[in-house]
Backbone as CSV, one residue per row, in Angstrom:
resi,resn,N_x,N_y,N_z,CA_x,CA_y,CA_z,C_x,C_y,C_z
1,MET,-24.598,16.190,-16.437,-24.270,17.595,-16.247,-23.130,17.696,-15.235
2,PRO,-22.022,18.380,-15.575,-20.886,18.463,-14.660,-21.229,19.285,-13.419
3,VAL,-20.590,18.926,-12.314,-20.785,19.654,-11.067,-19.987,20.950,-11.144
4,PRO,-20.624,22.101,-10.866,-19.874,23.367,-10.923,-18.814,23.411,-9.828
5,THR,-17.668,24.030,-10.117,-16.597,24.127,-9.140,-16.703,25.391,-8.314
6,VAL,-17.627,26.259,-8.666,-17.849,27.484,-7.898,-19.331,27.608,-7.583
7,GLY,-19.603,28.359,-6.532,-20.989,28.575,-6.147,-21.661,29.600,-7.048
8,ALA,-22.892,29.918,-6.698,-23.702,30.835,-7.513,-23.074,32.212,-7.620
9,LYS,-22.334,32.644,-6.603,-21.724,33.981,-6.614,-20.272,33.945,-7.073
10,GLY,-19.838,32.811,-7.631,-18.470,32.706,-8.154,-17.440,32.293,-7.122
11,ALA,-17.866,32.011,-5.904,-16.946,31.601,-4.839,-16.960,30.077,-4.700
12,THR,-16.014,29.569,-3.938,-16.007,28.144,-3.627,-17.283,27.828,-2.855
13,PRO,-17.994,26.779,-3.218,-19.237,26.470,-2.505,-18.978,26.164,-1.030
14,ARG,-19.877,26.595,-0.180,-19.797,26.260,1.239,-20.166,24.796,1.403
15,ARG,-19.813,24.249,2.561,-20.009,22.824,2.807,-21.447,22.374,2.530
16,ASN,-22.421,23.078,3.089,-23.804,22.622,2.916,-24.237,22.698,1.452
17,HIS,-23.758,23.693,0.719,-24.099,23.799,-0.706,-23.346,22.734,-1.512
18,PHE,-22.070,22.541,-1.172,-21.281,21.529,-1.881,-21.885,20.153,-1.678
19,ASN,-22.311,19.844,-0.453,-22.908,18.536,-0.184,-24.131,18.294,-1.067
20,ARG,-24.929,19.336,-1.269,-26.088,19.190,-2.162,-25.622,18.905,-3.591
21,LEU,-24.590,19.613,-4.035,-24.054,19.386,-5.382,-23.508,17.963,-5.518
22,TRP,-22.790,17.511,-4.492,-22.202,16.170,-4.504,-23.289,15.100,-4.556
23,ARG,-24.293,15.232,-3.684,-25.381,14.247,-3.668,-26.107,14.197,-5.007
24,LYS,-26.313,15.362,-5.609,-26.994,15.423,-6.915,-26.131,14.736,-7.973
25,ALA,-24.844,15.000,-7.970,-23.934,14.377,-8.946,-23.929,12.852,-8.777
26,CYS,-23.890,12.381,-7.527,-23.913,10.935,-7.266,-25.235,10.336,-7.727
27,GLU,-26.315,11.022,-7.423,-27.639,10.540,-7.839,-27.716,10.451,-9.360
28,ASP,-27.231,11.482,-10.042,-27.243,11.492,-11.510,-26.394,10.354,-12.088
29,ALA,-25.322,9.979,-11.369,-24.433,8.908,-11.826,-24.907,7.533,-11.367
30,GLY,-25.976,7.506,-10.566,-26.491,6.228,-10.080,-25.665,5.632,-8.961
31,ILE,-24.960,6.474,-8.216,-24.098,6.013,-7.127,-24.784,6.320,-5.801
32,LYS,-24.890,5.316,-4.942,-25.516,5.511,-3.637,-24.498,5.309,-2.525
33,GLY,-24.558,6.155,-1.513,-23.745,5.966,-0.315,-22.300,6.401,-0.417
34,LEU,-21.897,7.074,-1.483,-20.511,7.518,-1.619,-20.385,8.943,-1.080
35,HIS,-19.576,9.090,-0.051,-19.323,10.418,0.508,-18.091,11.001,-0.165
36,PHE,-18.061,12.296,-0.307,-16.928,12.944,-0.955,-15.624,12.592,-0.245
37,HIS,-15.672,12.523,1.086,-14.468,12.213,1.865,-13.965,10.794,1.597
38,ASP,-14.841,9.905,1.106,-14.422,8.542,0.754,-13.338,8.573,-0.321
39,LEU,-13.352,9.582,-1.166,-12.342,9.700,-2.223,-10.956,9.916,-1.615
40,ARG,-10.907,10.616,-0.491,-9.645,10.858,0.206,-9.089,9.532,0.734
41,HIS,-9.941,8.733,1.330,-9.515,7.421,1.820,-8.989,6.567,0.670
42,THR,-9.741,6.516,-0.408,-9.359,5.698,-1.560,-8.037,6.175,-2.151
43,GLY,-7.911,7.477,-2.337,-6.682,8.032,-2.919,-5.463,7.722,-2.084
44,ASN,-5.587,7.875,-0.773,-4.441,7.614,0.088,-4.127,6.124,0.165
45,THR,-5.156,5.288,0.150,-4.928,3.842,0.152,-4.199,3.424,-1.120
46,LEU,-4.614,3.966,-2.259,-3.944,3.645,-3.525,-2.506,4.153,-3.521
47,ALA,-2.289,5.357,-2.990,-0.925,5.896,-2.905,-0.061,5.010,-2.012
48,ALA,-0.627,4.545,-0.885,0.120,3.670,0.025,0.468,2.352,-0.653
49,SER,-0.420,1.848,-1.500,-0.171,0.558,-2.161,0.949,0.637,-3.191
50,THR,1.355,1.845,-3.567,2.483,1.985,-4.491,3.817,1.873,-3.776
51,GLY,3.749,1.828,-2.430,4.981,1.766,-1.647,5.389,3.118,-1.098
52,ALA,4.528,4.122,-1.219,4.833,5.452,-0.691,5.080,5.357,0.813
53,SER,6.050,6.121,1.285,6.353,6.124,2.713,5.297,6.935,3.463
54,THR,5.262,6.751,4.764,4.320,7.519,5.584,4.586,9.006,5.431
55,ARG,5.852,9.403,5.378,6.217,10.821,5.205,5.671,11.348,3.871
56,GLU,5.779,10.562,2.813,5.243,10.978,1.505,3.730,11.101,1.547
57,LEU,3.078,10.163,2.222,1.624,10.224,2.347,1.205,11.432,3.172
58,MET,1.961,11.726,4.225,1.666,12.902,5.040,1.718,14.164,4.190
59,SER,2.715,14.241,3.341,2.858,15.413,2.473,1.688,15.525,1.506
60,ARG,1.315,14.411,0.904,0.197,14.406,-0.053,-1.110,14.810,0.609
61,MET,-1.290,14.377,1.854,-2.553,14.602,2.540,-2.565,15.899,3.352
62,GLY,-1.410,16.507,3.529,-1.341,17.731,4.312,-1.396,17.487,5.806
63,HIS,-0.938,16.309,6.236,-0.945,15.981,7.659,0.385,16.342,8.299
64,SER,0.329,16.708,9.574,1.552,17.048,10.293,2.033,15.901,11.180
65,THR,1.195,14.874,11.358,1.605,13.733,12.177,1.397,12.428,11.413
66,ALA,2.233,11.459,11.736,2.103,10.134,11.104,0.773,9.503,11.504
67,ARG,0.357,9.727,12.737,-0.905,9.148,13.214,-2.062,9.574,12.323
68,ALA,-2.103,10.837,11.972,-3.186,11.332,11.114,-3.129,10.679,9.739
69,ALA,-1.942,10.533,9.187,-1.799,9.926,7.859,-2.180,8.451,7.881
70,LEU,-1.852,7.763,8.961,-2.122,6.327,9.054,-3.612,6.016,9.134
71,ILE,-4.404,6.966,9.577,-5.851,6.759,9.658,-6.420,6.431,8.277
72,TYR,-5.831,6.994,7.251,-6.362,6.835,5.903,-5.801,5.633,5.156
73,GLN,-4.900,4.901,5.772,-4.328,3.740,5.105,-5.127,2.498,5.467
74,HIS,-5.416,1.709,4.473,-6.166,0.469,4.663,-5.416,-0.646,3.952
75,ALA,-5.333,-1.783,4.605,-4.686,-2.927,3.972,-5.568,-3.427,2.836
76,SER,-4.929,-3.821,1.775,-5.692,-4.399,0.670,-5.230,-5.840,0.464
77,ALA,-6.116,-6.658,-0.052,-5.794,-8.069,-0.281,-4.641,-8.201,-1.279
78,ASP,-4.613,-7.365,-2.304,-3.543,-7.443,-3.303,-2.193,-7.113,-2.671
79,ARG,-2.158,-6.068,-1.878,-0.909,-5.656,-1.235,-0.470,-6.727,-0.234
80,ASP,-1.433,-7.293,0.497,-1.120,-8.348,1.451,-0.500,-9.539,0.731
81,ARG,-1.000,-9.886,-0.449,-0.456,-10.994,-1.236,0.977,-10.679,-1.662
82,LEU,1.243,-9.435,-2.079,2.599,-9.049,-2.483,3.572,-9.171,-1.315
83,ILE,3.130,-8.731,-0.134,3.984,-8.814,1.056,4.249,-10.279,1.401
84,ALA,3.208,-11.103,1.391,3.365,-12.530,1.700,4.304,-13.198,0.702
85,ASP,4.164,-12.883,-0.575,5.036,-13.463,-1.599,6.488,-13.034,-1.392
86,ALA,6.691,-11.767,-1.027,8.054,-11.275,-0.787,8.675,-11.984,0.410
87,LEU,7.895,-12.182,1.466,8.401,-12.906,2.640,8.740,-14.349,2.287
88,SER,7.899,-14.999,1.512,8.175,-16.366,1.070,9.465,-16.417,0.260
89,GLY,9.661,-15.409,-0.574,10.884,-15.336,-1.371,12.126,-15.234,-0.500
90,LEU,12.041,-14.446,0.579,13.179,-14.326,1.493,13.479,-15.659,2.177
91,VAL,12.440,-16.350,2.600,12.618,-17.654,3.246,13.213,-18.655,2.260
92,ASP,12.691,-18.699,1.039,13.212,-19.617,0.019,14.685,-19.343,-0.271
93,LYS,15.039,-18.077,-0.357,16.427,-17.686,-0.638,17.344,-18.160,0.490
94,ALA,16.905,-17.985,1.734,17.712,-18.414,2.886,17.862,-19.933,2.902
95,ARG,16.782,-20.653,2.590,16.848,-22.125,2.568,17.823,-22.612,1.506
96,LYS,17.781,-21.996,0.325,18.697,-22.387,-0.755,20.143,-22.152,-0.339
97,LYS,20.376,-21.045,0.343,21.722,-20.711,0.796,22.213,-21.763,1.794
98,ILE,21.343,-22.173,2.697,21.706,-23.194,3.696,21.970,-24.527,3.008
99,ARG,21.108,-24.920,2.065,21.298,-26.191,1.340,22.621,-26.185,0.581
100,LYS,22.917,-25.071,-0.055,24.160,-24.954,-0.832,25.363,-25.088,0.088
101,ALA,25.311,-24.457,1.248,26.425,-24.536,2.209,26.589,-25.963,2.720
102,ARG,25.483,-26.656,2.958,25.561,-28.049,3.442,26.148,-28.969,2.382
103,LYS,25.736,-28.785,1.128,26.282,-29.616,0.043,27.781,-29.394,-0.090
104,LYS,28.188,-28.133,0.010,29.608,-27.805,-0.108,30.381,-28.452,1.031
105,GLN,29.808,-28.437,2.229,30.436,-29.037,3.391,30.535,-30.554,3.242
106,ASP,29.514,-31.186,2.671,29.503,-32.637,2.466,30.555,-33.081,1.457
107,ARG,30.920,-32.216,0.520,31.902,-32.575,-0.515,33.334,-32.511,-0.020
108,LYS,33.580,-31.831,1.098,34.931,-31.732,1.612,35.392,-33.094,2.106
109,PRO,36.638,-33.465,1.780,37.140,-34.769,2.256,37.280,-34.751,3.770
110,LYS,37.015,-35.913,4.351,37.151,-36.066,5.808,38.609,-36.355,6.131
111,GLY,39.077,-35.856,7.234,40.448,-36.133,7.668,41.478,-35.408,6.808
112,HIS,42.749,-35.874,6.930,43.839,-35.270,6.178,43.895,-35.841,4.775
113,ALA,44.461,-35.066,3.887,44.630,-35.531,2.509,45.495,-36.794,2.501
114,GLY,45.124,-37.778,1.772,45.885,-39.017,1.684,45.510,-40.027,2.737
115,ASP,44.575,-39.666,3.644,44.124,-40.628,4.657,43.480,-41.821,3.992
116,THR,43.668,-42.951,4.542,43.051,-44.153,4.005,41.685,-44.376,4.597
117,GLY,41.372,-43.653,5.642,40.064,-43.773,6.263,39.980,-44.909,7.260
118,ASP,41.106,-45.590,7.518,41.116,-46.726,8.479,41.149,-46.219,9.867
């Protein structure tokens, strides 16, 4: 049975009434321990994992300070892996650049052109 979006008198349910509706809906779905506010945390964490900026997250959440928006961000293992892989890629790219420069330097003839090397 869907949770009604309005109270008995057609108004938005008050907190105590909404909480009863939420708990009943969770119970009917077999979900234990999920608070309605947990959805806010999850939504903002997922939005952050897309690469959204703090300013964008603030707008989505209706926050006026970065501190408030950051409270809802949580690091995820998948995102941490992406960051680690990107950092490794930067290091690998720099190493290749250094190796290429060294090889190029090694190929240059020593001394003046036509030197016998004696």
